C-alpha positions in Angstrom: 13.9 -8.3 -21.2 15.3 -7.2 -17.8 16.2 -3.5 -18.3 18.7 -3.6 -15.5 20.1 -7.2 -15.7 23.7 -6.2 -15.8 23.2 -3.6 -13.1 21.8 -6.2 -10.7 24.8 -8.5 -11.4 27.2 -5.5 -10.9 25.6 -4.6 -7.6 26.0 -8.1 -6.3 29.8 -8.0 -7.1 30.2 -4.5 -5.7 28.7 -5.3 -2.4 31.4 -7.9 -1.8 34.3 -5.6 -2.4 33.2 -2.0 -2.0 31.7 -0.6 1.3 28.3 0.8 0.3 28.8 -0.4 -3.3 30.1 3.1 -4.3 32.9 5.5 -3.6 30.7 8.5 -2.9 27.7 8.7 -0.4 25.5 10.5 -2.9 26.1 7.8 -5.6 25.3 4.8 -3.3 22.6 2.5 -4.8 20.5 3.0 -1.7 20.0 6.7 -2.7 17.9 5.4 -5.6 15.1 2.9 -6.0 17.4 -0.2 -6.0 16.2 -3.0 -8.4 14.5 -0.5 -10.7 17.3 2.0 -11.4 20.7 1.8 -13.1 23.6 1.1 -10.7 26.8 1.7 -12.8 27.8 3.9 -15.7 29.6 2.8 -18.9 30.4 6.2 -20.5 29.0 9.6 -21.1 28.6 12.0 -24.0 27.3 15.5 -23.9 24.4 15.5 -21.5 23.8 11.8 -21.9 24.9 8.9 -19.7 25.0 5.3 -20.8 24.7 2.6 -18.2 26.2 -0.9 -18.3 23.0 -2.4 -19.7 23.2 -0.1 -22.7 20.4 2.2 -21.6 20.8 5.9 -22.4 19.6 8.8 -20.2 19.6 12.6 -20.2 21.7 13.1 -17.1 20.5 15.8 -14.7 22.7 14.5 -11.9 25.8 15.7 -13.8 28.4 13.7 -11.9 27.2 15.5 -8.7 28.0 18.9 -10.3 31.5 18.0 -11.6 30.7 18.3 -15.3 29.1 21.7 -16.0 30.2 21.5 -19.6 28.9 17.9 -20.0 30.7 14.6 -20.7 33.8 14.5 -22.8 33.7 17.8 -24.7 36.2 17.4 -27.5 37.8 20.9 -27.0 38.5 20.0 -23.4 39.8 16.5 -23.7 42.1 17.3 -26.6 43.9 19.5 -24.1 43.9 16.9 -21.4 45.2 14.1 -23.7 48.0 16.2 -25.0 48.9 17.0 -21.4 49.1 13.3 -20.6 51.8 12.9 -23.2 54.0 15.4 -21.3 53.5 14.0 -17.9 51.2 14.8 -14.9 53.3 14.8 -11.7 56.8 16.2 -11.5 59.7 16.6 -9.1 59.2 20.4 -9.2 56.1 22.6 -9.3 54.7 22.8 -12.8 54.5 26.1 -14.6 50.7 25.7 -15.0 50.3 26.3 -11.2 51.1 29.9 -11.6 49.4 30.3 -14.9 46.1 29.1 -13.6 46.5 30.8 -10.2 47.0 34.2 -12.0 43.9 33.7 -14.1 41.7 32.7 -11.1 43.0 35.7 -9.1 41.7 38.0 -11.8 38.2 36.4 -11.7 37.5 35.6 -8.1 37.0 38.7 -5.8 38.7 37.2 -2.7 41.5 35.3 -4.5 44.7 37.2 -3.9 46.5 33.8 -3.4 45.6 30.3 -4.4 46.4 26.7 -3.1 45.5 23.7 -5.3 44.5 20.3 -3.8 42.6 17.3 -5.1 39.0 17.5 -3.8 36.5 19.7 -2.2 36.9 17.9 1.2 40.6 18.6 1.1 39.9 22.3 0.2 37.6 22.8 3.2 40.0 21.0 5.5 42.7 23.4 4.2 40.5 26.4 4.8 39.8 25.4 8.4 43.5 24.7 9.1 44.5 28.0 7.6 41.9 30.0 9.6 43.0 28.4 12.9 46.6 29.2 12.1 45.8 32.8 11.1 43.7 33.6 14.1 45.2 31.5 16.8 41.7 30.3 17.7 40.1 26.8 17.5 36.3 27.0 17.3 34.5 26.8 13.9 30.9 27.9 13.4 28.9 26.3 10.5 25.4 25.7 9.3 24.4 22.4 11.0 22.2 21.2 8.2 24.8 22.0 5.5 27.7 19.9 4.2 31.4 20.7 3.9 33.1 17.3 3.8 33.1 13.8 5.2 36.1 14.8 7.4 35.9 14.7 11.2 36.2 18.4 11.8 32.8 19.0 10.1 31.0 15.8 10.8 31.3 16.5 14.6 28.5 19.0 14.2 26.0 16.3 13.1 23.8 14.5 15.6 25.2 11.2 14.3 28.9 11.1 13.6 30.4 7.6 13.9 34.1 7.5 14.2 34.5 11.1 15.3 35.9 11.6 18.8 33.4 13.2 21.2 36.0 16.0 22.0 35.6 17.3 18.4 32.1 18.4 19.2 33.5 21.2 21.4 35.4 22.6 18.4 32.6 23.0 15.8 29.2 24.6 16.6 26.1 24.8 14.4 23.9 27.8 13.7 20.8 28.2 11.5 21.0 29.5 7.9 19.2 32.8 7.3 19.1 33.4 11.1 21.7 36.1 12.1 20.5 35.9 15.7 21.5 32.3 16.0 25.0 33.1 14.6 25.3 36.1 17.0 24.4 33.8 19.9 27.1 31.4 18.9 29.7 34.2 18.8 28.7 35.4 22.2 28.7 32.0 23.7 32.3 31.6 22.7 33.6 35.1 23.6 34.4 37.1 26.7 34.7 40.2 24.4 35.6 40.9 20.8 39.2 40.7 21.7 39.0 37.3 23.4 36.7 35.6 21.0 37.5 31.9 20.5 35.9 31.6 17.1 38.4 31.1 14.3 36.0 31.1 11.4 32.5 30.9 10.1 32.1 28.5 7.1 29.0 28.2 5.0 27.7 27.8 1.5 26.5 31.2 0.3 23.3 29.4 -0.6 22.0 26.1 -2.0 18.2 25.8 -2.4 17.1 28.3 0.2 17.6 31.9 -0.9 19.5 34.1 1.5 17.3 36.7 3.1 18.1 40.3 2.3 21.1 41.3 4.3 21.9 37.9 5.7 25.2 37.2 3.9 26.4 40.8 4.6 25.3 40.3 8.2 27.4 37.2 8.5 30.3 39.2 7.0 29.8 42.0 9.5 29.6 39.7 12.5 32.9 38.0 11.4 34.5 41.4 11.1 33.2 42.5 14.5 34.5 39.4 16.3 37.7 39.1 14.4 36.8 35.7 12.8 37.4 34.7 9.2 34.5 34.3 6.8 34.8 31.2 4.6 32.5 30.7 1.6 32.3 27.1 0.5 31.8 27.7 -3.3 32.0 24.0 -4.2 28.4 24.0 -5.6 27.9 27.8 -6.3 31.2 28.2 -8.1 31.1 27.8 -11.9 27.3 27.6 -11.6 25.6 30.7 -10.0 28.4 32.6 -11.5 32.0 31.7 -12.3 33.2 33.1 -9.0 30.1 31.6 -7.2 28.1 33.2 -4.5 30.6 36.0 -3.7 30.2 37.3 -7.3 26.4 36.6 -7.5 25.5 38.2 -4.1 28.3 40.7 -3.9 29.7 39.7 -0.5 33.4 39.0 -0.3 34.7 36.4 2.1 38.2 36.1 3.6 38.8 32.6 2.2 36.9 30.5 -0.3 36.9 26.9 -1.5 36.2 25.6 -5.0 36.2 22.2 -6.7 33.8 20.1 -8.7 33.3 22.0 -12.0 36.7 23.6 -12.1 38.2 21.0 -14.3 35.0 19.4 -15.7 35.4 15.9 -14.2 39.1 15.7 -13.3 40.1 15.7 -9.6 40.8 19.2 -8.3 40.1 21.5 -5.4 41.2 25.0 -4.4 41.6 27.2 -1.4 41.9 30.9 -2.2 41.7 34.1 -0.3 43.2 37.3 1.0 47.0 37.3 1.1 47.3 38.1 4.8 45.5 34.8 5.6 46.6 32.7 2.7 50.3 33.1 3.7 49.5 30.6 6.4 48.4 28.0 3.8 51.9 26.9 2.8 51.5 24.0 5.3 48.7 22.6 3.1 50.6 19.9 1.2 50.0 16.8 -0.9 51.9 14.8 -3.6 49.2 15.3 -6.2 48.4 18.9 -5.4 49.0 20.8 -8.7 48.6 17.8 -10.9 49.4 19.1 -14.4 46.6 17.3 -16.1 43.9 18.7 -13.8 45.4 22.2 -14.1 45.4 21.9 -17.9 41.8 20.9 -17.8 40.9 23.8 -15.5 42.6 26.2 -17.9 40.6 24.8 -20.8 37.4 25.1 -18.8 38.2 28.8 -18.1 38.6 29.3 -21.9 35.1 28.0 -22.5 33.6 30.1 -19.7 35.3 33.2 -21.2 34.1 32.6 -24.7 30.7 31.0 -24.4 27.4 31.6 -22.5 27.9 28.7 -20.1 26.3 30.3 -17.0 23.4 31.9 -18.9 22.6 28.6 -20.6 22.6 26.6 -17.4 20.2 29.1 -15.8 18.0 28.9 -19.0 17.8 25.1 -19.2 17.2 24.8 -15.4 14.3 27.3 -15.7 12.8 25.3 -18.5 12.9 22.2 -16.2 11.3 24.0 -13.3 8.6 25.6 -15.5 7.7 22.2 -17.1 7.6 20.3 -13.8 5.5 22.8 -12.0 3.1 23.4 -14.9 2.6 19.6 -15.2 2.0 19.3 -11.5 -0.5 22.1 -11.7 -2.5 20.5 -14.6 -2.8 17.4 -12.5 -4.0 19.4 -9.5 -0.9 18.2 -7.9 1.1 21.4 -7.4 0.8 21.5 -3.6 2.3 18.0 -3.3 5.0 18.1 -6.0 7.2 21.1 -6.7 10.5 21.9 -8.5 12.2 24.7 -6.5 15.7 25.9 -5.7 17.6 28.1 -8.2 17.3 27.4 -11.9 21.0 26.5 -12.1 20.5 24.1 -9.2 16.9 22.9 -9.1 15.4 20.1 -7.0 12.2 18.1 -7.0 10.2 17.7 -3.8 7.3 15.4 -3.1 5.7 16.1 0.2 2.8 15.0 2.4 1.2 16.4 5.5 1.8 14.6 8.8 -1.5 13.6 10.5 -0.2 15.2 13.7 0.0 18.9 13.4 -0.1 19.1 9.6 3.7 19.1 9.4 5.1 18.9 5.8 7.3 15.9 5.4 9.4 14.5 2.5 7.7 11.6 0.8 10.5 9.2 -0.2 8.0 6.7 -1.5 6.7 9.2 -4.1 10.3 10.3 -5.0 11.3 6.6 -5.4 8.5 6.0 -7.9 9.2 9.2 -9.8 12.9 8.3 -10.1 12.0 4.8 -11.3 9.5 5.9 -14.0 11.5 8.9 -15.2 14.6 6.7 -15.6 12.5 4.2 -17.6 11.7 7.1 -20.0 15.2 8.3 -20.4 16.1 10.8 -17.7 18.2 10.6 -14.6 17.4 12.7 -11.5 18.8 12.7 -8.0 16.6 13.0 -4.8 19.2 15.6 -3.4 18.8 18.0 -6.4 20.0 18.4 -9.9 23.0 19.9 -11.7 22.3 21.5 -15.0 24.9 21.2 -17.6 25.8 23.4 -20.6 25.6 20.5 -23.1 21.8 20.0 -22.8 20.2 20.2 -26.3 16.6 20.9 -27.4 16.2 17.1 -28.0 17.5 16.4 -24.4 14.8 18.8 -23.1 12.1 17.0 -25.1 13.2 13.6 -23.6 13.3 15.2 -20.1 9.8 16.7 -20.4 8.3 13.3 -21.4 10.2 11.6 -18.5 9.0 14.2 -16.0 5.4 14.0 -17.2 5.4 10.2 -17.0 6.9 10.3 -13.6 4.4 12.8 -12.2 1.5 10.9 -13.7 2.6 7.7 -12.0 3.0 9.3 -8.6 -0.4 11.1 -9.0 -2.1 7.8 -9.9 -0.5 6.0 -7.0 -1.6 8.6 -4.5 -5.2 9.0 -5.8 -5.7 5.2 -5.9 -3.7 4.5 -2.8 -1.9 1.8 -5.0 1.9 1.8 -5.0 2.3 -1.5 -6.8 3.9 0.3 -9.7 7.0 0.9 -7.5 9.3 -2.0 -8.3 12.4 -0.8 -6.6 13.2 -0.2 -3.0 12.3 3.1 -1.3 15.2 5.4 -1.3 17.2 6.0 1.9 18.6 9.4 2.9 22.3 9.7 3.7 22.3 11.1 7.2 25.8 12.6 7.1 25.0 14.7 4.1 22.7 17.7 4.0 19.3 17.5 5.9 
């Protein structure tokens, strides 16, 4: 029986009507071993995802981080469904806008005022626009290997940015994460003095997989203050995961502005710009018909209720640590630990398969090994992403048992392929990186 028969048929249809066969770069079939991996979902429940062929998986992709509480928690969707009966968009602002904004202001260090939008990309666009208005400056500094949106203002910093005018490259400049000297150099390149600095803002994720060096984030904060630029934390991934308020809470460094999204409403579209009042007063120009959608706001309120009453953050860190420990101990037992590793933070782990380049011994990502691992682990009931995982609160002990077996089978298959120089077990295509996302 063809495990992915319906997936193959779906993919053929999707390619005819949807560019890339998916609405999101990180969900594109090419990111996975096509032909030996599910292509489309049917529904989700808890930490489990069911594909259109009826196969079930423990889902460590977690809707790209958008469902920290898992799929369809009853306590959340009862609130959402009741809200639908009362309407979602109105001719006036809905009362939930202030209710939710007040709650978030009490929980997020920088959040003196709040602006709701519909996605993370919108939120970072809003942050950049607000920073430029507030400072009267144009240039944005950002981590070149990071990711803040598919929008032109950010993609201009990438080496490859199709569709982005060349002139945009003069308005956004890259620096290296964990390297204060590279950031200081960028400031000085775009300044005659502190008073005549042309930099409007520095935007970065407080962290992702690489841990910030001691003093790095505070050093970024100090440089922004010195040159009169705003500091923007993109908390899209760190928010509701490292801590409720993200990196600014976890690391104790407060930005001027911050953006949130993804897990805020556990799967419903929402994004948020928040920050200090003196800067946020310029955010009134950020506008959209569906900003402040009452259904998403109701869901976000319900999510906060759960975070306030249950150990969501602690559980995600615990389950992620279990995954990291099992993966690394299994790799060690197979004398494979230098080639395969699960690193990153427990709440946001990633798998890495590497090999040494013959010239200079450089460590490179091995996409062939990752492809085989993803294929085999899916066959044994677990979904992983080559760009990293998103732990969810709904994971059970049984889910972890299934995960451990899938990890073990995956590592064993890759180890065998390498030792025997035989990759015939790989039935799907080798995964392709998305060059406009993170390095």
